N, C-alpha and C positions, 0 to 999 in steps of 0.2 A: 509503400501499400505495400510494394513486392516483397521486404522482410519483412512484411509480418502473414502473409501467406507462407511464404518460406518455412518461417516459425511453427504456423499450425502445420505445414504436412511434415514435419520434423516429432514433433509435437503426439502426430497422428501414429506414426509409424513409429514409436516408443511404448503409444500406449497400447499397440496392437503387440509388441514385441514382451511385454508384460504381462499380457493376457496368457501369452502362449501361441501366438496366432502366425502366420507369416507375416514378415516388415512387410513383403510386396507380394501383390495377387498376380496371378495369371495372364491378367490382360497386361499390371502394369510392365511384369518380366515380357513379353512380346513387346509391347512400343520401347520398352527400351532396348531388346533387340533389332528391332525396324531401325529407331534411330541412330544407334551406335554401326550396323552395319549403313547406311546414308549416310553417316559421317565417313568412318572409313573409303567409300566409293569414292566421297566426293573429294577426300586428300587426295585419293587416287590419282583422280583426272586431272587435277592438279599439274600434275606433272607429265604423265602421261597424252595427255591431250597436246600439252605445247611440246613436247619433241617429236608428237605427229602430225602436225600440221608442220613443225618449221623442216622437219624433213621431206615432206609433200611442196614445201614450198621449196626448195632448194632441189627437186625431183630428184630424190635419192629413195622415194618407193613410191608405189601405187597408191591412189584414190579406195583401195579397199584392202591392203595391208591397215593405211591411214584409218580411216573409218573402224575397221574389227581393233585395232589399240584403245582408239577413244569409246568402243562400246562396251570394252570386254569388263571394267569395271564396276558397270552397271548392274550386270549379273548377281552383284551377289546382292543389290536389292531386290531384287527378281526373287530370286531363291528364296532370302527371308521372306519377303513376304507371301510365298508361297508354303512355305514351313508354315506362316503365321495362320492362315486357310484353311489348312490343314490340319491344324490343333484342335 
């Protein structure tokens, strides 16, 4: 069933391209941007969060620094959402 929906999505995009229109609309581009930013932030969070918590457990850094290191990648998603709503 998923293959059928995916095929229909590709056919719709091909029809739009053949008619001279854009293959992806403005809302589709915005959704893609938010999704990719979320994926990138999650991927960065994976390594940074583990390292920050490990350093915090060994008392190498303070809680505030660990919190900043853990929250920093999430600002990418927040800035992307702000950009989305300002569009």
